[in-house]
MOPAC internal coordinates of N, CA, C and O (Angstrom, degrees):
PM7 1SCF
backbone

  N    0.0000 0     0.00 0     0.00 0    0    0    0
  C    1.4652 1     0.00 0     0.00 0    1    0    0
  C    1.5338 1   111.30 1     0.00 0    2    1    0
  O    1.2310 1   120.45 1   142.35 1    3    2    1
  N    1.3278 1   116.75 1   -37.65 1    3    2    1
  C    1.4490 1   119.99 1   179.78 1    5    3    2
  C    1.5277 1   111.28 1   -63.65 1    6    5    3
  O    1.2310 1   120.85 1   138.58 1    7    6    5
  N    1.3090 1   115.99 1   -41.42 1    7    6    5
  C    1.4661 1   121.00 1   177.86 1    9    7    6
  C    1.5289 1   111.82 1   -63.23 1   10    9    7
  O    1.2310 1   120.78 1   137.77 1   11   10    9
  N    1.3190 1   116.12 1   -42.23 1   11   10    9
  C    1.4572 1   120.52 1   177.32 1   13   11   10
  C    1.5100 1   110.81 1   -63.97 1   14   13   11
  O    1.2310 1   120.10 1   135.79 1   15   14   13
  N    1.3245 1   117.41 1   -44.21 1   15   14   13
  C    1.4796 1   121.42 1   177.97 1   17   15   14
  C    1.5335 1   111.47 1   -60.16 1   18   17   15
  O    1.2310 1   121.18 1   136.52 1   19   18   17
  N    1.3245 1   115.34 1   -43.48 1   19   18   17
  C    1.4748 1   119.53 1   178.45 1   21   19   18
  C    1.5415 1   111.05 1   -61.27 1   22   21   19
  O    1.2310 1   120.52 1   137.12 1   23   22   21
  N    1.3170 1   116.61 1   -42.88 1   23   22   21
  C    1.4334 1   121.55 1   178.32 1   25   23   22
  C    1.5229 1   112.52 1   -63.25 1   26   25   23
  O    1.2310 1   120.55 1   138.20 1   27   26   25
  N    1.3346 1   116.55 1   -41.80 1   27   26   25
  C    1.4705 1   120.36 1   178.82 1   29   27   26
  C    1.5223 1   109.33 1   -63.67 1   30   29   27
  O    1.2310 1   119.76 1   133.52 1   31   30   29
  N    1.3443 1   118.06 1   -46.48 1   31   30   29
  C    1.4466 1   120.65 1  -178.44 1   33   31   30
  C    1.5167 1   111.14 1   -61.70 1   34   33   31
  O    1.2310 1   120.35 1   138.32 1   35   34   33
  N    1.3302 1   116.95 1   -41.68 1   35   34   33
  C    1.4634 1   121.60 1   177.69 1   37   35   34
  C    1.5204 1   110.94 1   -62.46 1   38   37   35
  O    1.2310 1   120.41 1   135.33 1   39   38   37
  N    1.3018 1   116.83 1   -44.67 1   39   38   37
  C    1.4606 1   121.63 1  -178.29 1   41   39   38
  C    1.5402 1   110.65 1   -66.30 1   42   41   39
  O    1.2310 1   120.88 1   133.35 1   43   42   41
  N    1.3094 1   115.92 1   -46.65 1   43   42   41
  C    1.4662 1   121.65 1  -178.12 1   45   43   42
  C    1.5358 1   109.72 1   -65.76 1   46   45   43
  O    1.2310 1   120.20 1   153.44 1   47   46   45
  N    1.3076 1   117.22 1   -26.56 1   47   46   45
  C    1.4727 1   122.02 1   178.61 1   49   47   46
  C    1.5037 1   113.34 1   -58.17 1   50   49   47
  O    1.2310 1   120.20 1   156.36 1   51   50   49
  N    1.3171 1   117.23 1   -23.64 1   51   50   49
  C    1.4699 1   121.79 1   179.60 1   53   51   50
  C    1.5222 1   111.69 1   -82.65 1   54   53   51
  O    1.2310 1   119.26 1   163.23 1   55   54   53
  N    1.3034 1   119.01 1   -16.77 1   55   54   53
  C    1.4560 1   122.19 1  -174.24 1   57   55   54
  C    1.5039 1   114.94 1   -62.15 1   58   57   55
  O    1.2310 1   118.35 1   136.51 1   59   58   57
  N    1.3426 1   120.76 1   -43.49 1   59   58   57
  C    1.4680 1   119.84 1  -178.71 1   61   59   58
  C    1.5529 1   111.96 1   -57.69 1   62   61   59
  O    1.2310 1   120.41 1   139.19 1   63   62   61
  N    1.3421 1   116.82 1   -40.81 1   63   62   61
  C    1.4605 1   118.83 1   178.97 1   65   63   62
  C    1.5373 1   111.26 1   -66.76 1   66   65   63
  O    1.2310 1   121.06 1   139.53 1   67   66   65
  N    1.3146 1   115.57 1   -40.47 1   67   66   65
  C    1.4610 1   119.57 1   178.07 1   69   67   66
  C    1.5051 1   111.29 1   -62.12 1   70   69   67
  O    1.2310 1   120.07 1   133.06 1   71   70   69
  N    1.2990 1   117.47 1   -46.94 1   71   70   69
  C    1.4933 1   121.17 1   179.78 1   73   71   70
  C    1.5110 1   110.04 1   -62.85 1   74   73   71
  O    1.2310 1   119.61 1   134.72 1   75   74   73
  N    1.3207 1   118.35 1   -45.28 1   75   74   73
  C    1.4558 1   122.12 1   179.37 1   77   75   74
  C    1.5361 1   110.33 1   -59.41 1   78   77   75
  O    1.2310 1   120.45 1   136.56 1   79   78   77
  N    1.3161 1   116.75 1   -43.44 1   79   78   77
  C    1.4580 1   121.25 1  -178.44 1   81   79   78
  C    1.5159 1   110.74 1   -65.14 1   82   81   79
  O    1.2310 1   119.96 1   138.09 1   83   82   81
  N    1.3014 1   117.68 1   -41.91 1   83   82   81
  C    1.4641 1   121.51 1   178.36 1   85   83   82
  C    1.5177 1   110.61 1   -62.85 1   86   85   83
  O    1.2310 1   120.38 1   136.03 1   87   86   85
  N    1.3425 1   116.89 1   -43.97 1   87   86   85
  C    1.4544 1   120.57 1  -178.51 1   89   87   86
  C    1.5389 1   113.25 1   -69.43 1   90   89   87
  O    1.2310 1   120.29 1   137.09 1   91   90   89
  N    1.3138 1   117.05 1   -42.91 1   91   90   89
  C    1.4533 1   119.47 1  -174.57 1   93   91   90
  C    1.5172 1   115.40 1   -95.23 1   94   93   91
  O    1.2310 1   120.85 1   160.65 1   95   94   93
  N    1.3324 1   115.98 1   -19.35 1   95   94   93
  C    1.4572 1   120.86 1  -177.24 1   97   95   94
  C    1.5462 1   112.22 1    59.64 1   98   97   95
  O    1.2310 1   120.58 1  -158.52 1   99   98   97
  N    1.3301 1   116.49 1    21.48 1   99   98   97
  C    1.4564 1   122.73 1  -179.38 1  101   99   98
  C    1.5389 1   107.33 1   -98.40 1  102  101   99
  O    1.2310 1   120.40 1   -64.09 1  103  102  101
  N    1.3168 1   116.84 1   115.91 1  103  102  101
  C    1.4621 1   121.45 1  -179.39 1  105  103  102
  C    1.5030 1   114.44 1  -127.10 1  106  105  103
  O    1.2310 1   120.13 1  -177.03 1  107  106  105
  N    1.3055 1   117.36 1     2.97 1  107  106  105
  C    1.4761 1   121.45 1  -175.68 1  109  107  106
  C    1.5162 1   111.82 1   -58.21 1  110  109  107
  O    1.2310 1   119.93 1   143.95 1  111  110  109
  N    1.3304 1   117.73 1   -36.05 1  111  110  109
  C    1.4587 1   120.24 1  -177.41 1  113  111  110
  C    1.5290 1   113.64 1   -86.86 1  114  113  111
  O    1.2310 1   120.10 1   177.28 1  115  114  113
  N    1.3381 1   117.42 1    -2.72 1  115  114  113
  C    1.4592 1   119.81 1   179.22 1  117  115  114
  C    1.5455 1   109.75 1   -85.59 1  118  117  115
  O    1.2310 1   121.93 1   -39.58 1  119  118  117
  N    1.3061 1   113.92 1   140.42 1  119  118  117
  C    1.4893 1   119.22 1   179.80 1  121  119  118
  C    1.4958 1   108.82 1   -97.82 1  122  121  119
  O    1.2310 1   120.98 1   -64.11 1  123  122  121
  N    1.3464 1   115.73 1   115.89 1  123  122  121
  C    1.4593 1   118.88 1   177.89 1  125  123  122
  C    1.5270 1   110.18 1   -66.28 1  126  125  123
  O    1.2310 1   120.31 1   149.27 1  127  126  125
  N    1.3215 1   117.02 1   -30.73 1  127  126  125
  C    1.4603 1   120.25 1   179.27 1  129  127  126
  C    1.5281 1   109.87 1   -63.06 1  130  129  127
  O    1.2310 1   119.55 1   140.13 1  131  130  129
  N    1.3110 1   118.47 1   -39.87 1  131  130  129
  C    1.4402 1   121.51 1   177.96 1  133  131  130
  C    1.5411 1   111.37 1   -60.03 1  134  133  131
  O    1.2310 1   121.19 1   134.69 1  135  134  133
  N    1.3299 1   115.33 1   -45.31 1  135  134  133
  C    1.4677 1   119.60 1  -179.56 1  137  135  134
  C    1.5140 1   111.40 1   -68.49 1  138  137  135
  O    1.2310 1   119.78 1   147.18 1  139  138  137
  N    1.3261 1   118.02 1   -32.82 1  139  138  137
  C    1.4630 1   120.75 1   175.58 1  141  139  138
  C    1.5362 1   110.76 1   -65.88 1  142  141  139
  O    1.2310 1   120.91 1   140.23 1  143  142  141
  N    1.3284 1   115.87 1   -39.77 1  143  142  141
  C    1.4453 1   120.67 1   177.09 1  145  143  142
  C    1.5414 1   109.96 1   -64.98 1  146  145  143
  O    1.2310 1   121.12 1   134.85 1  147  146  145
  N    1.3330 1   115.47 1   -45.15 1  147  146  145
  C    1.4889 1   119.18 1   177.01 1  149  147  146
  C    1.5518 1   109.48 1   -57.39 1  150  149  147
  O    1.2310 1   121.07 1   137.08 1  151  150  149
  N    1.3199 1   115.55 1   -42.92 1  151  150  149
  C    1.4716 1   120.12 1  -179.26 1  153  151  150
  C    1.5173 1   110.43 1   -58.03 1  154  153  151
  O    1.2310 1   120.66 1   134.83 1  155  154  153
  N    1.3363 1   116.35 1   -45.17 1  155  154  153
  C    1.4585 1   120.07 1  -179.94 1  157  155  154
  C    1.5321 1   109.84 1   -65.77 1  158  157  155
  O    1.2310 1   120.33 1   136.92 1  159  158  157
  N    1.3306 1   116.97 1   -43.08 1  159  158  157
  C    1.4694 1   120.60 1  -178.99 1  161  159  158
  C    1.5467 1   112.21 1   -64.25 1  162  161  159
  O    1.2310 1   120.96 1   136.56 1  163  162  161
  N    1.3190 1   115.77 1   -43.44 1  163  162  161
  C    1.4913 1   118.16 1   178.91 1  165  163  162
  C    1.5119 1   109.98 1   -67.14 1  166  165  163
  O    1.2310 1   119.82 1   144.78 1  167  166  165
  N    1.2920 1   117.94 1   -35.22 1  167  166  165
  C    1.4819 1   122.02 1   176.16 1  169  167  166
  C    1.5264 1   110.35 1   -61.07 1  170  169  167
  O    1.2310 1   121.29 1   137.91 1  171  170  169
  N    1.3311 1   115.13 1   -42.09 1  171  170  169
  C    1.4954 1   118.73 1   179.40 1  173  171  170
  C    1.5302 1   109.77 1   -68.24 1  174  173  171
  O    1.2310 1   119.95 1   139.96 1  175  174  173
  N    1.3386 1   117.69 1   -40.04 1  175  174  173
  C    1.4763 1   119.75 1   177.61 1  177  175  174
  C    1.5142 1   110.26 1   -61.87 1  178  177  175
  O    1.2310 1   119.85 1   139.69 1  179  178  177
  N    1.3208 1   117.89 1   -40.31 1  179  178  177
  C    1.4714 1   119.85 1   179.85 1  181  179  178
  C    1.5087 1   109.64 1   -64.13 1  182  181  179
  O    1.2310 1   120.42 1   136.60 1  183  182  181
  N    1.3354 1   116.80 1   -43.40 1  183  182  181
  C    1.4572 1   120.99 1   177.56 1  185  183  182
  C    1.5236 1   110.41 1   -59.46 1  186  185  183
  O    1.2310 1   120.34 1   135.44 1  187  186  185
  N    1.3243 1   116.96 1   -44.56 1  187  186  185
  C    1.4585 1   121.77 1   178.13 1  189  187  186
  C    1.5554 1   109.37 1   -61.31 1  190  189  187
  O    1.2310 1   120.50 1   136.24 1  191  190  189
  N    1.3112 1   116.65 1   -43.76 1  191  190  189
  C    1.4603 1   119.63 1   178.80 1  193  191  190
  C    1.5302 1   112.75 1   -62.00 1  194  193  191
  O    1.2310 1   121.08 1   142.55 1  195  194  193
  N    1.3261 1   115.54 1   -37.45 1  195  194  193
  C    1.4760 1   119.20 1   179.02 1  197  195  194
  C    1.5464 1   109.99 1   -67.19 1  198  197  195
  O    1.2310 1   121.16 1   137.02 1  199  198  197
  N    1.3093 1   115.39 1   -42.98 1  199  198  197
  C    1.4843 1   119.62 1   179.09 1  201  199  198
  C    1.5097 1   109.88 1   -60.96 1  202  201  199
  O    1.2310 1   120.29 1   138.96 1  203  202  201
  N    1.3232 1   117.06 1   -41.04 1  203  202  201
  C    1.4876 1   121.85 1  -177.91 1  205  203  202
  C    1.5391 1   112.12 1   -85.30 1  206  205  203
  O    1.2310 1   121.02 1   172.63 1  207  206  205
  N    1.3409 1   115.65 1    -7.37 1  207  206  205
  C    1.4743 1   120.72 1  -176.50 1  209  207  206
  C    1.5323 1   109.38 1    58.62 1  210  209  207
  O    1.2310 1   120.31 1  -136.75 1  211  210  209
  N    1.3205 1   117.02 1    43.25 1  211  210  209
  C    1.4582 1   123.39 1  -175.09 1  213  211  210
  C    1.5431 1   109.57 1  -107.75 1  214  213  211
  O    1.2310 1   121.58 1   -80.91 1  215  214  213
  N    1.2958 1   114.57 1    99.09 1  215  214  213
  C    1.4650 1   121.36 1  -175.88 1  217  215  214
  C    1.5085 1   113.74 1   -58.71 1  218  217  215
  O    1.2310 1   118.42 1   136.37 1  219  218  217
  N    1.3618 1   120.62 1   -43.63 1  219  218  217
  C    1.4769 1   118.92 1   178.51 1  221  219  218
  C    1.5303 1   112.21 1   -58.65 1  222  221  219
  O    1.2310 1   119.82 1   138.51 1  223  222  221
  N    1.3245 1   117.94 1   -41.49 1  223  222  221
  C    1.4682 1   119.49 1   178.41 1  225  223  222
  C    1.5308 1   111.00 1   -63.62 1  226  225  223
  O    1.2310 1   121.34 1   134.06 1  227  226  225
  N    1.3078 1   115.04 1   -45.94 1  227  226  225
  C    1.4759 1   119.62 1   179.89 1  229  227  226
  C    1.5162 1   110.41 1   -62.64 1  230  229  227
  O    1.2310 1   119.18 1   132.59 1  231  230  229
  N    1.3197 1   119.17 1   -47.41 1  231  230  229
  C    1.4563 1   122.86 1  -174.41 1  233  231  230
  C    1.5241 1   111.82 1   -66.90 1  234  233  231
  O    1.2310 1   120.20 1   130.93 1  235  234  233
  N    1.2942 1   117.22 1   -49.07 1  235  234  233
  C    1.4862 1   118.81 1  -175.18 1  237  235  234
  C    1.5257 1   111.06 1   -69.18 1  238  237  235
  O    1.2310 1   120.23 1   142.66 1  239  238  237
  N    1.3259 1   117.17 1   -37.34 1  239  238  237
  C    1.4596 1   118.47 1   179.77 1  241  239  238
  C    1.5284 1   112.03 1   -77.49 1  242  241  239
  O    1.2310 1   120.07 1   153.75 1  243  242  241
  N    1.3014 1   117.47 1   -26.25 1  243  242  241
  C    1.4818 1   120.55 1   171.85 1  245  243  242
  C    1.5220 1   110.47 1   -63.40 1  246  245  243
  O    1.2310 1   120.88 1   136.93 1  247  246  245
  N    1.3547 1   115.91 1   -43.07 1  247  246  245
  C    1.4654 1   120.46 1   177.68 1  249  247  246
  C    1.5232 1   109.68 1   -63.58 1  250  249  247
  O    1.2310 1   120.49 1   137.38 1  251  250  249
  N    1.3280 1   116.67 1   -42.62 1  251  250  249
  C    1.4621 1   120.82 1   179.15 1  253  251  250
  C    1.5172 1   111.03 1   -63.19 1  254  253  251
  O    1.2310 1   119.86 1   140.48 1  255  254  253
  N    1.3079 1   117.88 1   -39.52 1  255  254  253
  C    1.4358 1   119.42 1  -178.14 1  257  255  254
  C    1.5351 1   110.87 1   -68.02 1  258  257  255
  O    1.2310 1   120.38 1   146.51 1  259  258  257
  N    1.3051 1   116.88 1   -33.49 1  259  258  257
  C    1.4789 1   121.49 1   176.49 1  261  259  258
  C    1.5323 1   108.25 1   -63.81 1  262  261  259
  O    1.2310 1   120.39 1   130.79 1  263  262  261
  N    1.3204 1   116.86 1   -49.21 1  263  262  261
  C    1.4901 1   120.34 1   178.68 1  265  263  262
  C    1.5208 1   111.57 1   -59.35 1  266  265  263
  O    1.2310 1   120.64 1   139.71 1  267  266  265
  N    1.3211 1   116.38 1   -40.29 1  267  266  265
  C    1.4505 1   120.94 1   179.92 1  269  267  266
  C    1.5352 1   111.14 1   -64.66 1  270  269  267
  O    1.2310 1   120.93 1   137.23 1  271  270  269
  N    1.3211 1   115.83 1   -42.77 1  271  270  269
  C    1.4956 1   120.31 1   178.46 1  273  271  270
  C    1.5110 1   109.64 1   -63.14 1  274  273  271
  O    1.2310 1   120.42 1   139.44 1  275  274  273
  N    1.3138 1   116.80 1   -40.56 1  275  274  273
  C    1.4909 1   120.21 1   178.52 1  277  275  274
  C    1.5266 1   110.31 1   -62.98 1  278  277  275
  O    1.2310 1   120.24 1   138.85 1  279  278  277
  N    1.3349 1   117.15 1   -41.15 1  279  278  277
  C    1.4704 1   121.14 1   178.75 1  281  279  278
  C    1.5309 1   110.54 1   -63.77 1  282  281  279
  O    1.2310 1   120.20 1   138.31 1  283  282  281
  N    1.3082 1   117.23 1   -41.69 1  283  282  281
  C    1.4660 1   120.85 1   178.83 1  285  283  282
  C    1.5208 1   110.19 1   -63.97 1  286  285  283
  O    1.2310 1   120.44 1   138.34 1  287  286  285
  N    1.3088 1   116.76 1   -41.66 1  287  286  285
  C    1.4763 1   120.07 1   177.34 1  289  287  286
  C    1.5083 1   111.02 1   -63.64 1  290  289  287
  O    1.2310 1   119.36 1   137.33 1  291  290  289
  N    1.3215 1   118.83 1   -42.67 1  291  290  289
  C    1.4717 1   122.74 1   177.85 1  293  291  290
  C    1.5348 1   110.72 1   -63.04 1  294  293  291
  O    1.2310 1   120.65 1   138.53 1  295  294  293
  N    1.3390 1   116.35 1   -41.47 1  295  294  293
  C    1.4781 1   120.36 1   178.87 1  297  295  294
  C    1.5096 1   110.07 1   -61.05 1  298  297  295
  O    1.2310 1   119.81 1   137.28 1  299  298  297
  N    1.3433 1   117.96 1   -42.72 1  299  298  297
  C    1.4449 1   120.88 1   179.44 1  301  299  298
  C    1.5159 1   110.57 1   -70.53 1  302  301  299
  O    1.2310 1   119.83 1   138.35 1  303  302  301
  N    1.3169 1   117.92 1   -41.65 1  303  302  301
  C    1.4644 1   122.29 1  -176.35 1  305  303  302
  C    1.5176 1   112.14 1   -68.31 1  306  305  303
  O    1.2310 1   119.89 1   136.63 1  307  306  305
  N    1.3174 1   117.81 1   -43.37 1  307  306  305
  C    1.4723 1   121.82 1  -174.00 1  309  307  306
  C    1.5316 1   112.78 1   -99.46 1  310  309  307
  O    1.2310 1   119.97 1   177.01 1  311  310  309
  N    1.3246 1   117.67 1    -2.99 1  311  310  309
  C    1.4451 1   121.81 1  -177.98 1  313  311  310
  C    1.5259 1   112.21 1   -65.93 1  314  313  311
  O    1.2310 1   121.73 1   -12.51 1  315  314  313
  N    1.3230 1   114.29 1   167.49 1  315  314  313
  C    1.4605 1   119.62 1   176.94 1  317  315  314
  C    1.4992 1   110.80 1   -60.39 1  318  317  315
  O    1.2310 1   120.98 1   -41.84 1  319  318  317
  N    1.2993 1   115.73 1   138.16 1  319  318  317
  C    1.4537 1   120.65 1  -178.90 1  321  319  318
  C    1.4860 1   112.22 1  -101.55 1  322  321  319
  O    1.2310 1   120.10 1   180.00 1  323  322  321

């Protein structure tokens, strides 16, 4: 339960930035490299969770990877042209 709670808190921690970005459409200060690194890290955590058959790791990192992909899409969509 503690691991699942930690994963949820970490995943939900990304929500304020996502909401702010959607509202303001301001992405100039966001680092796409950071989100690409997060994407790789979450992918590795999901792989680790699959190997261990650990649903909390898989579930929370899957949610995080979705949020990260959305942020990357917003960065590309609203970024300087």
